[in-house]
C-alpha positions as CSV (number, residue, x, y, z in Angstrom):
1,X,-40.2,135.1,171.4
2,X,-40.2,134.2,174.9
3,X,-43.3,133.8,177.5
4,X,-43.5,135.1,180.9
5,X,-41.4,133.5,183.3
6,X,-38.6,132.8,180.7
7,X,-34.9,133.3,181.6
8,X,-33.9,135.6,178.4
9,X,-35.1,139.0,178.6
10,X,-33.2,140.1,175.5
11,X,-36.6,140.3,173.6
12,X,-39.4,141.9,175.2
13,X,-42.2,139.1,176.9
14,X,-45.1,138.1,175.2
15,X,-48.5,137.2,176.4
16,X,-49.9,133.9,176.1
17,X,-52.8,135.1,173.6
18,X,-50.2,137.2,172.1
19,X,-48.3,134.1,171.2
20,X,-51.5,132.5,170.2
21,X,-52.3,135.5,167.9
22,X,-49.1,135.1,166.1
23,X,-49.6,131.6,165.6
24,X,-53.2,132.0,163.8
25,X,-51.6,134.6,162.1
26,X,-49.3,132.2,160.6
27,X,-51.7,129.7,159.7
28,X,-53.7,132.7,158.0
29,X,-50.8,133.7,155.5
30,X,-50.3,129.8,155.1
31,X,-53.6,129.4,153.9
32,X,-53.5,132.5,151.9
33,X,-50.4,131.3,150.0
34,X,-52.3,127.7,149.5
35,X,-55.4,129.7,148.3
36,X,-52.5,132.0,146.1
37,X,-50.6,128.8,144.4
38,X,-53.8,126.6,143.8
39,X,-52.9,124.2,146.1
40,X,-55.3,125.1,149.0
41,X,-57.2,121.8,149.6
42,X,-60.9,122.3,150.1
43,X,-61.6,119.3,151.7
44,X,-59.5,119.7,154.2
45,X,-61.8,118.8,156.8
46,X,-62.0,114.9,155.3
47,X,-58.2,114.3,156.0
48,X,-58.2,111.7,159.1
49,X,-55.0,110.6,158.8
50,X,-53.8,111.0,162.4
51,X,-50.5,112.7,161.2
52,X,-52.4,115.8,159.5
53,X,-55.0,116.0,162.7
54,X,-51.8,117.0,165.2
55,X,-50.8,120.4,164.7
56,X,-47.3,119.7,163.7
57,X,-45.4,119.3,160.1
58,X,-48.3,118.3,158.0
59,X,-51.4,120.0,157.1
60,X,-54.4,118.7,156.1
61,X,-55.1,122.3,154.0
62,X,-51.8,121.5,152.1
63,X,-52.8,120.1,149.1
64,X,-49.9,118.7,147.8
65,X,-48.8,117.1,151.0
66,X,-52.5,115.3,151.4
67,X,-51.6,113.5,147.8
68,X,-48.1,113.0,148.2
69,X,-48.1,111.7,151.9
70,X,-51.4,109.6,150.8
71,X,-49.5,108.1,148.0
72,X,-47.3,107.2,150.5
73,X,-49.2,105.4,152.2
74,X,-50.0,102.8,150.1
75,X,-46.5,102.6,148.1
76,X,-44.1,102.6,151.3
77,X,-46.8,101.4,154.2
78,X,-48.8,98.6,152.4
79,X,-52.1,100.7,152.5
80,X,-55.3,99.3,150.4
81,X,-55.8,102.1,147.8
82,X,-59.7,102.0,149.2
83,X,-58.7,102.3,152.6
84,X,-55.7,105.4,151.4
85,X,-58.3,107.4,149.4
86,X,-61.3,107.3,152.1
87,X,-58.5,108.2,154.7
88,X,-57.3,111.1,152.8
89,X,-61.0,112.4,151.6
90,X,-60.2,111.3,147.9
91,X,-62.1,108.5,145.8
92,X,-60.1,105.4,144.0
93,X,-59.9,107.4,140.7
94,X,-58.4,110.4,142.4
95,X,-55.8,108.5,143.5
96,X,-55.0,106.9,140.6
97,X,-54.6,109.9,138.7
98,X,-52.3,111.8,141.5
99,X,-50.0,108.5,141.5
100,X,-49.6,108.9,137.9
101,X,-49.2,112.5,137.8
102,X,-46.8,112.1,140.4
103,X,-44.9,109.6,138.1
104,X,-44.8,111.6,135.4
105,X,-44.3,115.0,136.5
106,X,-43.2,114.7,139.9
107,X,-44.6,116.8,143.1
108,X,-45.2,119.5,140.0
109,X,-47.9,116.8,139.1
110,X,-49.9,117.4,142.0
111,X,-50.8,120.8,141.6
112,X,-53.8,121.3,139.8
113,X,-54.2,122.5,136.3
114,X,-56.0,126.2,135.7
115,X,-59.7,125.4,134.5
116,X,-61.3,126.7,132.0
117,X,-60.3,127.2,128.2
118,X,-56.5,127.9,127.8
119,X,-55.7,130.0,124.8
120,X,-58.1,132.3,122.4
121,X,-61.7,131.0,121.8
122,X,-62.4,134.0,119.7
123,X,-59.5,135.9,118.9
124,X,-58.1,133.0,116.5
125,X,-54.9,133.2,114.4
126,X,-58.0,134.1,111.7
127,X,-59.4,136.6,113.3
128,X,-56.5,138.4,114.5
129,X,-54.7,138.1,110.5
130,X,-58.5,139.6,109.2
131,X,-57.4,142.5,112.1
132,X,-54.1,142.9,111.2
133,X,-55.3,143.4,107.3
134,X,-58.2,146.3,108.4
135,X,-55.2,148.6,110.6
136,X,-52.7,147.3,107.2
137,X,-55.3,149.4,105.3
138,X,-57.1,151.9,107.9
139,X,-54.7,152.9,110.7
140,X,-56.4,155.2,111.8
141,X,-59.7,153.0,112.2
142,X,-60.7,152.7,115.8
143,X,-61.0,149.7,117.6
144,X,-64.5,149.9,117.7
145,X,-65.0,149.9,114.3
146,X,-62.6,146.7,114.1
147,X,-64.4,144.9,116.6
148,X,-67.9,145.5,114.4
149,X,-66.2,144.4,111.9
150,X,-64.7,141.2,113.5
151,X,-68.5,141.0,114.5
152,X,-69.9,141.3,110.8
153,X,-67.2,138.8,109.2
154,X,-66.6,136.0,111.8
155,X,-69.9,136.4,113.8
156,X,-68.0,136.9,117.0
157,X,-68.6,139.3,120.0
158,X,-65.5,140.7,121.0
159,X,-64.8,143.4,123.7
160,X,-62.5,146.3,122.9
161,X,-60.4,145.3,125.8
162,X,-60.0,141.9,125.1
163,X,-58.6,143.2,121.5
164,X,-56.1,145.3,123.0
165,X,-54.8,142.8,125.1
166,X,-54.6,140.5,121.6
167,X,-53.1,142.7,119.7
168,X,-50.1,143.5,122.4
169,X,-49.4,140.0,122.8
170,X,-49.2,139.5,119.4
171,X,-46.8,142.3,118.9
172,X,-44.5,141.1,121.4
173,X,-44.8,137.6,119.8
174,X,-43.3,139.0,116.4
175,X,-40.4,140.6,118.6
């Protein structure tokens, strides 16, 4: 990429506006990637460290980078935990949690865990065993009927599509 007035003419000249727009597109792409991988720092505006305030290597939107630098400031630069946490937009308990996660799991420990339930809440093994039994006794039974029988037997409301996905997962697990 060359700006006007440069010596190398092998690439087409770009105006300053084009360069700025390209740079902004790169920033937007990075933010989208950080969101996609759940590593976007939602409180990036609270990061007050000078390294993150310039437009260089350090990015206040990169959660992993912010947390690891906060820990490094305490461990290597001798900052107090209180001042490091405040400078990077975190509380002291959040600092301790990040430090422990880093010690136990390395940098991947700084990636936030998925929120919400992890695993079957309604379609438990007992419910799926019941479904298998129903379907073995009557292979032509429609899933809508199976869903009704699950509700009658276990008092659990299940969507037909959720049951379909659970059956596919169960089939894969048995293979």
